[in-house]
C-alpha positions in Angstrom: 1.9 -5.5 -7.1 2.6 -2.7 -9.6 5.6 -2.2 -11.7 7.5 0.6 -13.6 10.9 1.3 -15.1 13.2 3.9 -13.5 16.6 5.2 -14.4 19.6 4.5 -12.1 19.7 8.0 -10.4 16.1 8.0 -9.5 16.3 4.4 -8.3 19.3 5.2 -6.1 17.4 8.2 -4.6 14.3 6.0 -4.0 16.4 3.3 -2.2 18.0 6.0 -0.1 14.6 7.4 0.9 13.3 3.9 1.7 16.2 3.4 4.0 15.7 6.8 5.6 12.1 5.8 6.3 13.3 3.0 8.4 13.0 0.0 6.1 15.8 -2.5 5.6 16.8 -2.8 2.0 18.6 -6.1 1.2 20.9 -6.5 -1.9 20.9 -9.9 -3.5 23.7 -10.8 -5.9 23.7 -14.1 -7.8 24.0 -15.4 -11.4 20.7 -13.5 -12.1 20.6 -9.7 -12.1 21.3 -7.9 -8.9 18.1 -7.0 -7.0 17.3 -4.8 -4.0 14.4 -5.9 -1.9 12.3 -4.8 1.0 10.3 -7.4 2.9 7.7 -6.7 5.6 6.4 -9.5 7.8 7.9 -12.1 5.4 6.1 -10.5 2.4 8.0 -8.8 -0.4 6.7 -5.2 -0.8 9.4 -3.7 -3.0 12.0 -5.0 -5.5 14.4 -3.2 -7.9 16.1 -5.4 -10.5 18.9 -4.1 -12.7 18.0 -4.2 -16.4 19.5 -3.0 -19.7 17.9 0.5 -19.7 17.4 1.1 -16.0 15.7 -0.8 -13.1 12.5 -2.8 -13.1 10.7 -1.7 -10.0 7.9 -3.8 -8.5 6.1 -2.6 -5.4 3.0 -3.2 -3.3 0.1 -0.9 -3.8 0.5 2.2 -1.6 4.2 1.6 -0.7 5.4 4.3 -3.1 3.7 6.9 -5.2 5.2 7.1 -8.7 5.8 10.4 -10.3 3.5 11.2 -13.2 
């Protein structure tokens, strides 16, 4: 898994693109920060967790290509 920090607008665009690609994005709300997750065959391949200055994004290698 790799990780990066993204701002809210870019994260929302990324989530929209993931949904448009046919993946199911689930939103988990609890006492902890809200997270958005994508699971494939029972394995987590993407997670976006709300933080103080944006979203902490973790993803499986090759699932997304971060901008340089």
